[in-house]
ZALUM-350481 format. One record per residue (C-alpha): x, y, z; residue in three letters. Coordinates in steps of 0.25 Angstrom, whole numbers, padded with zeros to 4 digits, always signed. Layout:
BEGIN
XYZALA/...
***
This chain:
BEGIN
+0190-0083-0296MET/+0188-0094-0306GLN/+0179-0102-0296ARG/+0170-0090-0293ILE/+0168-0087-0308THR/+0165-0102-0310TRP/+0155-0102-0299GLU/+0148-0089-0304ARG/+0147-0096-0318VAL/+0141-0108-0312VAL/+0131-0099-0304SER/+0127-0092-0316ILE/+0125-0105-0324LEU/+0116-0110-0313LEU/+0107-0099-0312ILE/+0106-0095-0327SER/+0095-0106-0331PRO/+0086-0099-0320SER/+0090-0085-0325VAL/+0087-0089-0339LEU/+0074-0096-0336ALA/+0069-0084-0328ILE/+0073-0074-0339ALA/+0066-0082-0349VAL/+0053-0087-0342PHE/+0051-0075-0333VAL/+0056-0062-0338TYR/+0056-0067-0353GLY/+0041-0071-0352PHE/+0038-0058-0345ILE/+0045-0050-0356ALA/+0037-0058-0367PHE/+0024-0056-0359THR/+0026-0041-0358SER/+0029-0041-0373PHE/+0017-0049-0376ALA/+0008-0039-0369SER/+0011-0028-0378PHE/+0008-0037-0391THR/-0004-0041-0399LYS/-0003-0056-0395TRP/-0018-0059-0395ASP/-0019-0073-0400SER/-0011-0086-0400LEU/-0002-0081-0411ILE/+0008-0071-0405PRO/+0007-0057-0410ASP/+0018-0048-0405PHE/+0013-0035-0411SER/+0015-0024-0400LEU/+0002-0017-0395VAL/+0008-0009-0384GLY/+0000-0008-0371LEU/-0013-0012-0379SER/-0015-0025-0371ASN/-0013-0018-0358TYR/-0023-0007-0361GLN/-0033-0018-0365LYS/-0030-0026-0353LEU/-0033-0015-0343PHE/-0045-0011-0350ALA/-0050-0025-0349ASN/-0062-0027-0339PRO/-0057-0041-0335ARG/-0043-0036-0332PHE/-0048-0025-0324GLN/-0056-0035-0316ILE/-0044-0044-0315ASP/-0036-0033-0309MET/-0047-0029-0299ARG/-0047-0044-0295ASN/-0032-0045-0293THR/-0031-0032-0285VAL/-0043-0036-0276SER/-0037-0051-0275PHE/-0023-0046-0271THR/-0028-0036-0261ILE/-0037-0046-0254LEU/-0028-0057-0255PHE/-0016-0050-0249LEU/-0024-0044-0238ALA/-0030-0057-0234LEU/-0017-0065-0234CYS/-0010-0054-0226LEU/-0021-0054-0215VAL/-0023-0069-0215VAL/-0008-0072-0215GLY/-0005-0062-0204PHE/-0016-0067-0195VAL/-0012-0082-0197LEU/+0003-0078-0195ALA/-0001-0070-0182SER/-0008-0082-0177LEU/+0003-0092-0180LEU/+0013-0082-0173ASP/+0007-0085-0160GLN/+0014-0098-0160HIS/+0001-0106-0159ILE/+0001-0121-0157ARG/+0001-0128-0171GLY/+0007-0117-0178GLU/+0014-0125-0188GLY/+0001-0132-0192ILE/-0007-0119-0194PHE/+0005-0113-0202ARG/+0005-0125-0211SER/-0010-0124-0213ILE/-0010-0109-0216TYR/+0002-0112-0226LEU/-0005-0124-0233PHE/-0013-0116-0243PRO/+0000-0110-0248MET/+0005-0124-0252ALA/-0006-0126-0263ILE/-0008-0118-0276SER/-0018-0108-0279PHE/-0024-0118-0289ILE/-0027-0127-0278VAL/-0032-0116-0269THR/-0041-0111-0280GLY/-0047-0124-0283VAL/-0050-0127-0268VAL/-0056-0113-0265TRP/-0064-0114-0278ARG/-0071-0126-0271TRP/-0073-0119-0258LEU/-0078-0106-0265MET/-0088-0112-0275THR/-0101-0107-0269PRO/-0110-0118-0274GLY/-0123-0117-0281SER/-0138-0116-0278PRO/-0139-0131-0283GLY/-0127-0137-0276LEU/-0127-0128-0264GLY/-0115-0121-0257ASP/-0101-0126-0258THR/-0088-0123-0253GLY/-0087-0112-0243LEU/-0101-0108-0245ASN/-0106-0122-0240LEU/-0096-0120-0228LEU/-0103-0107-0225PHE/-0117-0112-0227GLU/-0113-0124-0217LYS/-0108-0114-0207MET/-0120-0105-0207GLY/-0112-0094-0214LEU/-0120-0094-0227GLY/-0119-0079-0228PHE/-0104-0081-0232LEU/-0108-0089-0244LYS/-0105-0082-0257TRP/-0101-0085-0272GLY/-0086-0084-0269TRP/-0078-0083-0283PHE/-0091-0085-0290THR/-0097-0072-0285ASP/-0094-0061-0296PRO/-0097-0050-0286MET/-0087-0039-0286VAL/-0086-0029-0274TRP/-0082-0016-0280HIS/-0074-0005-0274ILE/-0079+0009-0277PRO/-0069+0016-0286ALA/-0070+0028-0277GLU/-0065+0020-0265SER/-0050+0020-0261GLY/-0047+0006-0266VAL/-0055+0009-0279GLY/-0047+0022-0282GLN/-0034+0015-0280VAL/-0038+0003-0289LEU/-0044+0012-0299THR/-0032+0021-0299ALA/-0022+0010-0302ILE/-0031+0004-0313GLY/-0036-0008-0306LEU/-0050-0003-0304GLY/-0054+0001-0318GLY/-0062+0014-0320LEU/-0075+0009-0313ALA/-0077+0005-0298SER/-0082-0008-0303THR/-0068-0012-0307LYS/-0063-0011-0292VAL/-0067-0021-0282GLY/-0066-0036-0278ILE/-0074-0048-0283SER/-0079-0059-0275ALA/-0071-0069-0283GLY/-0058-0062-0279VAL/-0062-0064-0264ILE/-0063-0079-0267SER/-0049-0079-0273LEU/-0043-0071-0262VAL/-0048-0081-0251LEU/-0042-0092-0258ALA/-0029-0085-0261ALA/-0028-0080-0246THR/-0031-0095-0241TRP/-0019-0099-0249GLN/-0009-0088-0246MET/-0012-0083-0232SER/-0003-0094-0227GLY/+0009-0089-0234TYR/+0006-0075-0228THR/+0005-0081-0214MET/+0018-0088-0216ALA/+0025-0075-0220MET/+0018-0067-0208TYR/+0022-0078-0198LEU/+0036-0078-0202ALA/+0036-0063-0201GLY/+0029-0063-0187LEU/+0039-0074-0182ARG/+0051-0064-0186SER/+0046-0053-0177ILE/+0053-0054-0164PRO/+0045-0056-0152ASP/+0053-0045-0145GLU/+0046-0034-0153LEU/+0032-0039-0149ARG/+0036-0040-0135GLU/+0043-0026-0135ALA/+0030-0020-0141ALA/+0021-0027-0130ARG/+0030-0022-0119VAL/+0028-0008-0125ASP/+0013-0010-0123GLY/+0010-0013-0138ALA/-0003-0021-0140SER/-0003-0033-0149GLU/-0010-0025-0160LEU/+0001-0015-0160GLN/+0012-0025-0160ILE/+0005-0031-0172LEU/+0003-0018-0179TRP/+0016-0011-0176ARG/+0026-0022-0175ILE/+0022-0035-0182ILE/+0015-0029-0194ILE/+0026-0019-0198PRO/+0036-0030-0196LEU/+0028-0039-0205LEU/+0028-0029-0217LYS/+0039-0037-0225PRO/+0031-0049-0224VAL/+0018-0042-0228THR/+0025-0036-0240LEU/+0031-0050-0244SER/+0017-0056-0243VAL/+0010-0045-0251ILE/+0020-0046-0262ILE/+0020-0062-0263ILE/+0005-0063-0262LEU/+0002-0050-0270GLY/+0009-0056-0282HIS/+0002-0069-0281ILE/-0012-0062-0280SER/-0008-0053-0292LEU/-0006-0065-0302LYS/-0016-0074-0295ILE/-0020-0084-0306TYR/-0021-0099-0301ASP/-0031-0096-0290LEU/-0040-0089-0299VAL/-0039-0100-0310VAL/-0042-0112-0300SER/-0052-0104-0291MET/-0061-0095-0299THR/-0056-0092-0313GLY/-0060-0078-0318PRO/-0073-0078-0311GLY/-0086-0072-0314ILE/-0084-0059-0321GLY/-0069-0060-0319PHE/-0072-0059-0304SER/-0059-0067-0301THR/-0051-0065-0313ASP/-0037-0060-0311VAL/-0026-0055-0321PRO/-0018-0068-0321ALA/-0031-0076-0325TYR/-0034-0066-0336TYR/-0020-0067-0341MET/-0022-0082-0343TRP/-0036-0081-0349ASP/-0032-0070-0359THR/-0019-0077-0363THR/-0022-0091-0364PHE/-0037-0091-0366ARG/-0039-0078-0374GLY/-0025-0079-0381ASN/-0023-0064-0379HIS/-0008-0066-0375PHE/-0005-0051-0376ALA/-0016-0047-0366ARG/-0012-0059-0357GLY/+0002-0054-0357ALA/-0002-0040-0353ALA/-0010-0046-0341ILE/+0003-0054-0337ALA/+0011-0041-0338VAL/+0001-0034-0329VAL/+0002-0045-0319LEU/+0017-0044-0319LEU/+0017-0029-0317VAL/+0007-0031-0305MET/+0016-0041-0298VAL/+0028-0033-0301ALA/+0022-0021-0295VAL/+0020-0029-0282LEU/+0033-0037-0282ILE/+0044-0027-0288VAL/+0043-0017-0277PRO/+0044-0028-0266TYR/+0056-0033-0273LEU/+0063-0019-0274VAL/+0059-0017-0259TRP/+0065-0031-0255SER/+0078-0028-0263SER/+0080-0015-0256ARG/+0077-0020-0242THR/+0087-0032-0244GLU/+0098-0022-0250ALA/+0096-0013-0237GLU/+0098-0025-0228LEU/
***
């Protein structure tokens, strides 16, 4: 009994520094940031006079923040869709036990080993469109040499925004949840966001491939053989057996990549910045710009809290579902 008590004390002492650090530097700072978002702190000198929800009201009425939310939603949807499709296709090809599988798997996973900063710098070089005086550069030069000049465009320097009509299904949903603003011009996707999506997909599709490949390898071959004996086609096997069994993998990928896309910052900083007319601006960049350039600390704290809520809305239901699933098992 004395030994068990001593071992428990030692265990508590070993984990207490980590618990204390998390309590102070994570939850303590979250609490302080939340408090600051309700204050009048608008300069280098702290002012903790409470102003209620005033900062949030001004924030959601700010045209730049509305554009940022539009960019975040469009980036997240496209990024997740492309990563899921590309990752699943690559995993399906590797699951055929092709020769040199290990080499291809390493090639697909290599982009994940580098940071978004490096990815942003490289893709900024590739997507710089060039100028009339210097000619085409990067991908535009490649398209010109390949006779695919019709594919050339301004990439992240193009301020064009493809608007989604407010009366459309997507427009109604986005407008209903407050992300589309009151006018149809607030709902859409900018050309610059597409450039960011391509760079981010290049880096993270290998991770999706690895997840799907592990899921495919866990499906017993007997299930597929039994389906073939019953006369099912390969498409039916894919749709009715493989994809349903891969739902947990798909959900995990959506959660992990979704929270990355919602708080994306480093890729934007190194690749595009806020863009022309904030065409590639995102809430995380706006938070940094507002807080450390404009010294509007209360408004920056409000943006941080909004980002935290967005990530929590995505992750918390998944954590609850995971806990219930483990309890049932």
